[in-house]
DRENDO-1510 file (C-alpha; in Angstrom, 1 decimal, always signed):
<recs>
REC; n; res; u; v; w
REC; 1; MET; +0.0; +0.0; +0.0 .
REC; 2; LYS; +1.3; +3.4; -1.0 .
REC; 3; VAL; +0.0; +6.6; +0.6 .
REC; 4; LEU; +0.8; +10.2; -0.3 .
REC; 5; HIS; +0.3; +12.8; +2.5 .
REC; 6; LEU; -0.2; +16.5; +1.6 .
REC; 7; ILE; +0.3; +19.3; +4.1 .
REC; 8; SER; +1.2; +22.9; +3.8 .
REC; 9; GLY; +4.6; +22.7; +5.6 .
REC; 10; GLY; +4.0; +25.9; +7.5 .
REC; 11; ASP; +2.2; +24.1; +10.3 .
REC; 12; THR; +3.3; +24.8; +13.9 .
REC; 13; GLY; +0.5; +23.3; +16.0 .
REC; 14; GLY; -1.1; +19.9; +16.5 .
REC; 15; ALA; -1.3; +19.0; +12.8 .
REC; 16; LYS; +2.5; +19.2; +12.5 .
REC; 17; THR; +3.0; +17.0; +15.6 .
REC; 18; HIS; +0.3; +14.6; +14.5 .
REC; 19; ILE; +1.7; +13.9; +11.1 .
REC; 20; ILE; +5.3; +13.5; +12.4 .
REC; 21; ASN; +4.3; +11.1; +15.2 .
REC; 22; LEU; +1.9; +9.2; +12.9 .
REC; 23; CYS; +4.3; +8.8; +9.9 .
REC; 24; SER; +7.3; +7.9; +12.1 .
REC; 25; LYS; +5.4; +4.7; +13.0 .
REC; 26; LEU; +3.2; +4.3; +9.9 .
REC; 27; LYS; +6.2; +4.1; +7.6 .
REC; 28; ASN; +6.8; +0.6; +9.0 .
REC; 29; LEU; +3.3; -0.5; +7.9 .
REC; 30; VAL; +2.9; +1.3; +4.5 .
REC; 31; LYS; +5.1; +2.9; +1.9 .
REC; 32; LEU; +4.5; +6.6; +2.3 .
REC; 33; LYS; +5.7; +10.0; +1.2 .
REC; 34; ILE; +4.9; +13.5; +2.5 .
REC; 35; ILE; +4.7; +16.5; +0.1 .
REC; 36; CYS; +4.6; +20.0; +1.6 .
REC; 37; PHE; +4.5; +23.3; -0.2 .
REC; 38; MET; +7.3; +25.2; +1.5 .
REC; 39; TYR; +10.6; +24.7; +3.3 .
REC; 40; GLY; +10.8; +25.4; +7.0 .
REC; 41; PRO; +10.9; +23.8; +10.4 .
REC; 42; PHE; +8.3; +21.2; +9.5 .
REC; 43; TYR; +10.3; +19.9; +6.6 .
REC; 44; ASP; +13.5; +19.8; +8.7 .
REC; 45; GLU; +11.8; +17.9; +11.5 .
REC; 46; VAL; +10.2; +15.3; +9.2 .
REC; 47; LYS; +13.6; +14.9; +7.4 .
REC; 48; ASN; +15.3; +14.4; +10.7 .
REC; 49; ALA; +12.7; +11.7; +11.6 .
REC; 50; SER; +13.9; +9.7; +8.5 .
REC; 51; ILE; +10.5; +10.1; +6.9 .
REC; 52; ASP; +10.3; +10.4; +3.1 .
REC; 53; ILE; +9.4; +14.1; +2.3 .
REC; 54; ASP; +9.7; +16.4; -0.7 .
REC; 55; VAL; +8.7; +20.0; -1.3 .
REC; 56; ILE; +6.7; +21.3; -4.3 .
REC; 57; PRO; +6.9; +25.0; -3.7 .
REC; 58; GLN; +3.9; +27.3; -4.0 .
REC; 59; ARG; +4.3; +30.9; -4.8 .
REC; 60; SER; +1.1; +31.6; -2.8 .
REC; 61; ARG; -1.8; +29.8; -1.3 .
REC; 62; PHE; -3.7; +30.1; -4.6 .
REC; 63; ASP; -0.8; +28.9; -6.8 .
REC; 64; LEU; -2.4; +25.9; -8.5 .
REC; 65; SER; +0.6; +25.0; -10.6 .
REC; 66; VAL; +1.4; +22.4; -7.9 .
REC; 67; VAL; -1.7; +20.4; -9.0 .
REC; 68; ASP; -0.2; +19.2; -12.3 .
REC; 69; LYS; +3.1; +18.4; -10.6 .
REC; 70; LEU; +1.3; +16.3; -8.0 .
REC; 71; TYR; -0.8; +14.6; -10.7 .
REC; 72; HIS; +2.4; +13.5; -12.6 .
REC; 73; LEU; +4.0; +12.4; -9.3 .
REC; 74; ILE; +0.9; +10.2; -8.5 .
REC; 75; GLU; +0.9; +8.8; -12.0 .
REC; 76; GLU; +4.6; +7.9; -11.9 .
REC; 77; GLU; +4.8; +6.5; -8.4 .
REC; 78; GLY; +1.4; +4.8; -8.3 .
REC; 79; TYR; -0.3; +5.8; -5.0 .
REC; 80; ASP; -3.3; +4.0; -3.6 .
REC; 81; ILE; -4.5; +6.8; -1.2 .
REC; 82; ILE; -4.1; +10.6; -1.1 .
REC; 83; HIS; -4.3; +11.9; +2.4 .
REC; 84; CYS; -4.5; +15.6; +3.1 .
REC; 85; HIS; -4.0; +17.6; +6.3 .
REC; 86; GLY; -5.1; +21.2; +6.8 .
REC; 87; ALA; -6.9; +23.9; +4.8 .
REC; 88; ARG; -4.2; +24.6; +2.2 .
REC; 89; ALA; -3.7; +20.9; +1.4 .
REC; 90; ASN; -7.5; +20.4; +1.3 .
REC; 91; PHE; -7.8; +23.2; -1.2 .
REC; 92; ILE; -5.1; +21.7; -3.4 .
REC; 93; GLY; -6.7; +18.3; -2.9 .
REC; 94; MET; -10.0; +19.5; -4.2 .
REC; 95; PHE; -8.5; +20.4; -7.6 .
REC; 96; LEU; -6.2; +17.4; -7.7 .
REC; 97; LYS; -9.2; +15.1; -7.2 .
REC; 98; ARG; -10.7; +16.3; -10.5 .
REC; 99; LYS; -7.6; +14.9; -12.3 .
REC; 100; VAL; -6.9; +11.8; -10.3 .
REC; 101; LYS; -9.5; +9.0; -10.9 .
REC; 102; ASN; -10.2; +5.9; -8.9 .
REC; 103; ILE; -8.0; +6.8; -5.9 .
REC; 104; PRO; -9.7; +7.7; -2.6 .
REC; 105; PHE; -9.0; +11.1; -1.1 .
REC; 106; ILE; -8.9; +11.4; +2.7 .
REC; 107; THR; -8.6; +14.4; +4.9 .
REC; 108; THR; -7.8; +14.5; +8.6 .
REC; 109; ILE; -9.8; +17.1; +10.6 .
REC; 110; HIS; -7.4; +18.3; +13.3 .
REC; 111; SER; -9.5; +21.1; +14.7 .
REC; 112; ASP; -12.8; +23.0; +14.4 .
REC; 113; PHE; -12.7; +24.3; +10.9 .
REC; 114; ASP; -15.0; +27.2; +11.8 .
REC; 115; LEU; -12.4; +28.5; +14.3 .
REC; 116; ASP; -9.1; +27.9; +12.5 .
REC; 117; PHE; -8.8; +31.4; +11.1 .
REC; 118; GLN; -10.6; +33.3; +13.9 .
REC; 119; ASP; -7.9; +35.9; +14.6 .
REC; 120; VAL; -7.6; +37.4; +11.2 .
REC; 121; PHE; -10.9; +38.8; +9.7 .
REC; 122; TYR; -10.3; +38.3; +6.0 .
REC; 123; LYS; -8.8; +34.8; +6.6 .
REC; 124; ARG; -11.9; +33.9; +8.6 .
REC; 125; ILE; -14.2; +35.0; +5.8 .
REC; 126; ILE; -12.2; +33.7; +2.8 .
REC; 127; PHE; -10.2; +30.7; +4.0 .
REC; 128; SER; -12.8; +29.2; +6.3 .
REC; 129; TYR; -15.3; +29.3; +3.4 .
REC; 130; LEU; -12.9; +27.8; +0.9 .
REC; 131; ASN; -11.9; +25.0; +3.3 .
REC; 132; LYS; -15.5; +24.0; +3.9 .
REC; 133; VAL; -16.1; +23.9; +0.1 .
REC; 134; SER; -13.0; +21.8; -0.3 .
REC; 135; LEU; -13.9; +19.4; +2.5 .
REC; 136; LYS; -17.2; +18.5; +0.9 .
REC; 137; ARG; -15.2; +17.1; -2.1 .
REC; 138; PHE; -13.4; +14.4; -0.1 .
REC; 139; ASP; -14.3; +10.7; +0.0 .
REC; 140; TYR; -13.4; +10.0; +3.6 .
REC; 141; PHE; -12.6; +11.8; +6.8 .
REC; 142; ILE; -10.4; +11.2; +9.8 .
REC; 143; SER; -11.7; +12.8; +13.0 .
REC; 144; VAL; -9.0; +13.5; +15.6 .
REC; 145; GLY; -11.0; +12.6; +18.6 .
REC; 146; SER; -14.7; +11.8; +19.0 .
REC; 147; ALA; -15.8; +15.4; +19.6 .
REC; 148; LEU; -15.3; +16.5; +15.9 .
REC; 149; ILE; -17.5; +13.8; +14.4 .
REC; 150; SER; -20.7; +15.8; +14.7 .
REC; 151; LYS; -18.9; +18.8; +13.3 .
REC; 152; ILE; -17.9; +16.8; +10.2 .
REC; 153; LYS; -21.5; +15.4; +9.9 .
REC; 154; SER; -22.7; +19.1; +9.8 .
REC; 155; LEU; -21.2; +19.4; +6.3 .
REC; 156; GLY; -23.7; +16.8; +5.1 .
REC; 157; ILE; -21.2; +13.9; +5.4 .
REC; 158; ASP; -22.5; +10.4; +6.1 .
REC; 159; GLU; -21.1; +8.9; +9.3 .
REC; 160; GLU; -20.0; +5.8; +7.4 .
REC; 161; ARG; -17.4; +8.0; +5.7 .
REC; 162; ILE; -15.9; +9.2; +9.0 .
REC; 163; PHE; -13.3; +7.4; +11.0 .
REC; 164; LEU; -12.1; +8.1; +14.5 .
REC; 165; LEU; -8.4; +8.4; +15.3 .
REC; 166; TYR; -6.9; +9.8; +18.5 .
REC; 167; ASN; -3.7; +11.7; +18.6 .
REC; 168; GLY; -0.8; +9.5; +19.7 .
REC; 169; PHE; +2.6; +10.3; +21.3 .
REC; 170; ASP; +5.9; +8.4; +20.9 .
REC; 171; PHE; +6.5; +7.7; +24.6 .
REC; 172; ALA; +9.5; +5.5; +23.7 .
REC; 173; LYS; +11.5; +8.4; +22.2 .
REC; 174; GLU; +14.3; +10.0; +24.1 .
REC; 175; ILE; +13.3; +13.4; +25.5 .
REC; 176; SER; +15.8; +16.1; +26.2 .
REC; 177; PHE; +15.3; +19.4; +28.1 .
REC; 178; GLU; +17.2; +22.1; +29.8 .
REC; 179; GLU; +17.6; +22.2; +33.6 .
REC; 180; LYS; +14.8; +24.2; +35.2 .
REC; 181; ASP; +17.0; +27.1; +36.4 .
REC; 182; THR; +18.8; +27.3; +33.0 .
REC; 183; PHE; +15.5; +27.6; +31.2 .
REC; 184; LEU; +13.7; +30.0; +33.6 .
REC; 185; THR; +16.5; +32.4; +34.3 .
REC; 186; ARG; +16.5; +33.2; +30.6 .
REC; 187; TYR; +13.1; +34.9; +31.1 .
REC; 188; ILE; +12.6; +35.9; +34.7 .
REC; 189; ASP; +14.7; +36.6; +37.9 .
REC; 190; LYS; +15.3; +33.5; +40.1 .
REC; 191; SER; +13.8; +35.3; +43.1 .
REC; 192; LEU; +10.5; +35.5; +41.4 .
REC; 193; TYR; +10.1; +31.7; +40.9 .
REC; 194; GLN; +12.3; +30.2; +43.6 .
REC; 195; SER; +10.3; +28.1; +46.1 .
REC; 196; LYS; +7.0; +28.8; +44.2 .
REC; 197; THR; +4.6; +26.4; +42.5 .
REC; 198; ILE; +4.6; +27.1; +38.8 .
REC; 199; VAL; +1.5; +26.9; +36.7 .
REC; 200; GLY; +2.1; +26.9; +32.9 .
REC; 201; ASN; +0.1; +27.2; +29.7 .
REC; 202; LEU; +1.9; +26.4; +26.5 .
REC; 203; SER; -0.2; +27.7; +23.6 .
REC; 204; ARG; -0.2; +29.8; +20.5 .
REC; 205; LEU; -1.4; +33.2; +21.4 .
REC; 206; TYR; -4.8; +33.0; +19.7 .
REC; 207; LYS; -8.3; +33.8; +21.0 .
REC; 208; VAL; -9.4; +30.1; +20.8 .
REC; 209; LYS; -6.7; +29.2; +23.3 .
REC; 210; GLY; -8.5; +31.0; +26.1 .
REC; 211; LEU; -5.5; +32.6; +27.6 .
REC; 212; ASP; -7.7; +35.4; +28.9 .
REC; 213; VAL; -9.4; +32.7; +31.0 .
REC; 214; PHE; -6.0; +31.6; +32.3 .
REC; 215; ILE; -5.0; +35.2; +33.3 .
REC; 216; LYS; -8.4; +35.9; +35.0 .
REC; 217; ALA; -8.0; +32.7; +37.0 .
REC; 218; ALA; -4.4; +33.7; +38.0 .
REC; 219; HIS; -5.8; +37.0; +39.2 .
REC; 220; LEU; -8.1; +35.2; +41.6 .
REC; 221; VAL; -5.5; +32.6; +42.7 .
REC; 222; VAL; -2.7; +35.0; +43.7 .
REC; 223; LYS; -4.9; +37.0; +46.0 .
REC; 224; ASN; -4.7; +34.2; +48.6 .
REC; 225; ASN; -1.7; +32.3; +47.3 .
REC; 226; PRO; +1.5; +34.3; +47.2 .
REC; 227; ASP; +3.7; +31.3; +46.5 .
REC; 228; VAL; +2.6; +30.7; +42.9 .
REC; 229; ILE; +3.4; +32.1; +39.5 .
REC; 230; PHE; +2.0; +31.6; +36.0 .
REC; 231; LEU; +3.9; +31.1; +32.8 .
REC; 232; ILE; +2.5; +31.4; +29.2 .
REC; 233; GLY; +4.7; +30.0; +26.5 .
REC; 234; GLY; +4.0; +30.8; +22.8 .
REC; 235; SER; +3.6; +33.6; +20.3 .
REC; 236; GLY; +0.8; +35.0; +18.3 .
REC; 237; PRO; -1.5; +37.9; +17.5 .
REC; 238; GLN; -2.9; +38.2; +21.0 .
REC; 239; LYS; +0.4; +39.2; +22.6 .
REC; 240; GLU; -0.5; +42.9; +23.2 .
REC; 241; PHE; -4.0; +42.1; +24.4 .
REC; 242; LEU; -2.6; +39.6; +27.0 .
REC; 243; GLU; +0.1; +42.1; +28.0 .
REC; 244; ASP; -2.6; +44.7; +28.6 .
REC; 245; MET; -4.6; +42.2; +30.7 .
REC; 246; ILE; -1.5; +41.4; +32.9 .
REC; 247; ASN; -0.9; +45.2; +33.4 .
REC; 248; LYS; -4.6; +45.8; +34.1 .
REC; 249; PHE; -4.7; +43.2; +36.9 .
REC; 250; LYS; -1.2; +44.2; +38.2 .
REC; 251; LEU; +0.2; +40.7; +37.6 .
REC; 252; ASN; +3.6; +41.8; +36.2 .
REC; 253; ASN; +5.5; +39.8; +38.9 .
REC; 254; LYS; +3.0; +36.9; +38.8 .
REC; 255; VAL; +2.2; +36.1; +35.1 .
REC; 256; PHE; +4.9; +36.0; +32.5 .
REC; 257; LEU; +4.7; +35.8; +28.7 .
REC; 258; LEU; +7.8; +33.9; +27.6 .
REC; 259; GLY; +7.3; +34.1; +23.9 .
REC; 260; ASN; +8.0; +31.3; +21.4 .
REC; 261; ILE; +9.3; +28.1; +23.0 .
REC; 262; LYS; +11.5; +26.0; +20.7 .
REC; 263; ASN; +11.6; +22.9; +22.8 .
REC; 264; PRO; +8.2; +22.2; +24.6 .
REC; 265; TYR; +9.9; +19.9; +27.1 .
REC; 266; ASP; +12.1; +22.8; +28.4 .
REC; 267; PHE; +8.8; +24.4; +29.4 .
REC; 268; PHE; +7.0; +21.3; +30.8 .
REC; 269; ASN; +10.1; +20.3; +32.8 .
REC; 270; ALA; +10.0; +23.8; +34.5 .
REC; 271; ILE; +6.4; +23.8; +35.6 .
REC; 272; ASP; +4.4; +21.9; +38.2 .
REC; 273; ILE; +0.9; +22.2; +36.8 .
REC; 274; ASN; +0.0; +22.2; +33.1 .
REC; 275; VAL; -3.2; +24.1; +32.1 .
REC; 276; ILE; -5.2; +23.9; +28.9 .
REC; 277; SER; -7.7; +26.9; +28.9 .
REC; 278; SER; -9.0; +26.6; +25.3 .
REC; 279; TYR; -12.4; +27.5; +24.2 .
REC; 280; SER; -12.1; +24.8; +21.5 .
REC; 281; GLU; -9.7; +21.9; +21.0 .
REC; 282; THR; -9.8; +18.4; +19.5 .
REC; 283; PHE; -7.2; +16.5; +21.4 .
REC; 284; PRO; -4.3; +18.8; +22.2 .
REC; 285; TYR; -0.8; +17.4; +21.9 .
REC; 286; SER; +0.4; +19.6; +24.8 .
REC; 287; ILE; -1.3; +17.3; +27.2 .
REC; 288; LEU; +0.5; +14.2; +25.8 .
REC; 289; GLU; +3.8; +16.1; +25.7 .
REC; 290; ALA; +3.4; +17.1; +29.4 .
REC; 291; THR; +2.3; +13.6; +30.4 .
REC; 292; ALA; +5.6; +12.2; +29.1 .
REC; 293; LEU; +7.2; +14.2; +32.0 .
REC; 294; GLU; +4.4; +13.1; +34.3 .
REC; 295; LYS; +2.9; +16.6; +34.7 .
REC; 296; CYS; -0.4; +17.2; +36.4 .
REC; 297; CYS; -3.0; +18.8; +34.1 .
REC; 298; ILE; -6.1; +20.9; +34.4 .
REC; 299; SER; -8.1; +21.4; +31.2 .
REC; 300; SER; -11.2; +23.0; +30.0 .
REC; 301; ARG; -13.8; +20.4; +29.1 .
REC; 302; VAL; -13.2; +20.6; +25.3 .
REC; 303; GLY; -13.1; +18.1; +22.5 .
REC; 304; SER; -11.9; +14.6; +23.4 .
REC; 305; VAL; -9.9; +15.8; +26.4 .
REC; 306; PRO; -12.3; +14.0; +28.8 .
REC; 307; ASP; -11.4; +10.7; +27.1 .
REC; 308; LEU; -8.0; +11.1; +28.8 .
REC; 309; ILE; -8.6; +13.3; +31.8 .
REC; 310; GLU; -11.1; +11.9; +34.4 .
REC; 311; ASP; -12.0; +14.8; +36.6 .
REC; 312; GLY; -10.8; +14.3; +40.1 .
REC; 313; GLU; -9.2; +10.9; +39.3 .
REC; 314; ASN; -6.1; +11.8; +37.2 .
REC; 315; GLY; -6.5; +15.5; +36.8 .
REC; 316; PHE; -9.1; +18.2; +36.7 .
REC; 317; LEU; -11.6; +19.6; +34.1 .
REC; 318; PHE; -13.5; +22.9; +34.2 .
REC; 319; GLU; -16.3; +24.2; +32.0 .
REC; 320; VAL; -15.2; +26.3; +29.0 .
REC; 321; GLY; -14.6; +29.9; +29.9 .
REC; 322; ASP; -15.2; +29.4; +33.6 .
REC; 323; TYR; -12.2; +31.1; +35.1 .
REC; 324; LYS; -13.6; +31.0; +38.6 .
REC; 325; GLU; -13.9; +27.2; +38.4 .
REC; 326; LEU; -10.3; +27.0; +37.0 .
REC; 327; SER; -9.0; +29.1; +39.9 .
REC; 328; LYS; -10.7; +26.8; +42.4 .
REC; 329; LYS; -9.1; +23.7; +40.8 .
REC; 330; ILE; -5.7; +25.4; +40.9 .
REC; 331; GLU; -6.2; +26.3; +44.5 .
REC; 332; THR; -7.2; +22.7; +45.3 .
REC; 333; LEU; -3.9; +21.5; +44.0 .
REC; 334; LEU; -2.0; +24.3; +45.8 .
REC; 335; ASN; -3.6; +23.2; +49.1 .
REC; 336; ASN; -3.0; +19.4; +48.4 .
REC; 337; LYS; +0.3; +19.3; +46.7 .
REC; 338; GLU; +0.6; +15.5; +46.9 .
REC; 339; LEU; -2.2; +15.5; +44.3 .
REC; 340; ILE; +0.0; +17.2; +41.8 .
REC; 341; THR; +2.4; +14.2; +41.8 .
REC; 342; THR; -0.4; +11.6; +42.1 .
REC; 343; PHE; -2.4; +13.1; +39.2 .
REC; 344; GLY; +0.7; +13.4; +37.1 .
REC; 345; LYS; +1.6; +9.7; +37.5 .
REC; 346; ARG; -1.9; +8.5; +36.9 .
REC; 347; LEU; -2.4; +10.6; +33.8 .
REC; 348; SER; +0.9; +9.5; +32.3 .
REC; 349; GLN; +0.1; +5.9; +32.9 .
REC; 350; LYS; -3.3; +6.2; +31.1 .
REC; 351; ALA; -1.8; +8.1; +28.2 .
REC; 352; LYS; +0.9; +5.5; +27.6 .
REC; 353; GLU; -1.6; +2.7; +27.6 .
REC; 354; LYS; -4.2; +4.3; +25.3 .
REC; 355; PHE; -2.7; +7.2; +23.4 .
REC; 356; SER; +0.7; +5.9; +22.0 .
REC; 357; ALA; +1.9; +6.7; +18.5 .
REC; 358; GLU; +2.1; +2.9; +17.9 .
REC; 359; ASN; -1.7; +2.6; +18.6 .
REC; 360; MET; -2.4; +5.6; +16.4 .
REC; 361; ALA; -0.4; +4.2; +13.4 .
REC; 362; LYS; -2.0; +0.7; +13.7 .
REC; 363; THR; -5.5; +2.3; +13.8 .
REC; 364; GLN; -4.7; +4.5; +10.8 .
REC; 365; PHE; -3.4; +1.4; +8.9 .
REC; 366; GLU; -6.7; -0.4; +9.6 .
REC; 367; ILE; -8.6; +2.6; +8.4 .
REC; 368; TYR; -6.6; +2.6; +5.1 .
REC; 369; LYS; -7.4; -1.1; +4.7 .
REC; 370; LYS; -11.1; -0.6; +5.2 .
REC; 371; ILE; -11.1; +2.3; +2.7 .
REC; 372; ILE; -9.2; +0.2; +0.1 .
REC; 373; GLN; -11.8; -2.6; +0.5 .
REC; 374; LYS; -14.6; -0.2; -0.3 .
REC; 375; ILE; -13.3; +0.7; -3.7 .
</recs>
C-alpha cells in the first residue's frame, strides 16, 4: 500500500506534531511520502525523523501549478491513497481530485474548521469558506477525537465515511530538556520563581486558546496564594492584548509571557501544573507532551480531552470559559500538593496505555485497509 500525504509545511501546531508522530510509526506499515508546499521547520523535523518528504513550492496559497506536478507524481509513483492535512492541502486536494481518478482522497480534521482562522478577519471569511467547500469534495474523513465527528457530519457527510483516530505520542523516544534554572532564568529573575509552584500554559497566542481565562484565573488565585506564579509560552497575534490584561490586573510579577518556546519539554520540565484553557480543541498534543514528563493537568472540558482526563481521578476539568472554576481547581492543588504528583503519574500511565503513537499508526493502517476494500 502506498500513501501520499499532503500538508502545507508551515504548520506549527497539533497537525504538525500529529503527522510526524503518525508517519514515524506508519512508515513501518505502508510505503508513504509527504509532500509539503514550503521549506521550513516542519520539513526539517520530518527529514530528521527519517520520513520520506519532498517540497513542491507554492508561490502563494492560490498557486495551482502544484496540482499538475502532484498529478504527474501520482501517475509515476502509483499511490493507492491521497491523504490531506489542513486547509491549504484540502484546497489543493479539491483540484487534484478532479484529475486523479479511482484513488480515494482522505482528509484528517485536526480542529474545528470554523475557528481555524478566527484571529484574522479576511482569513476567517475567505479561507474558512474555501476550506469547507474543499472538505465536501473528499471521500473519507479522519476525526482526531470523538468530539469532531458531529462537526464533520454538519457538512452533510454520512457517518460511514468518517473514521475516529486519536492523537498519539511516541513515549519511547528520548526526551531532552534544559535544567529548570537554566530555562527559567532566561526569562525571569530567580527570586520570582524560587520556592514557588509554577502553573504553565503552552499555547499559541490565539483567541481560541482561552489565555484570557488563564489570566483571569491567575488574578483570583494570587490573592490568597503568594507562592505561585503563572507562565505562558507561545507567540501569536494576542500578545499585546494579553500584556494589557496582565498590566490591568497588576500581575507583572506573577504572570509572565515567555514568547516562542522551541523545545516544549524545556517548558514542561520547569512547571508543576499544566493548564489547557482553550475555548475549543480536538485532542491537544500539549497534554500528551506534558504527560511524558508526568505533569499534572487541568483542562477546559473541550473536544476529546475528557477521554483522557477523568475529573478528580487523574486531573481536573473545568467548563469552557469558567475562570472561577479554573481558579478553584488550581487552589485545590496548591492546598493538596501531593495530588500534583499523584495526578501526574496517573495521567501519564493512562496516556501511555491508550494514546501511544504505535496505537495511532495501527489504527490508521486499519482505516486505510477498510477504505481500500470499499473501492
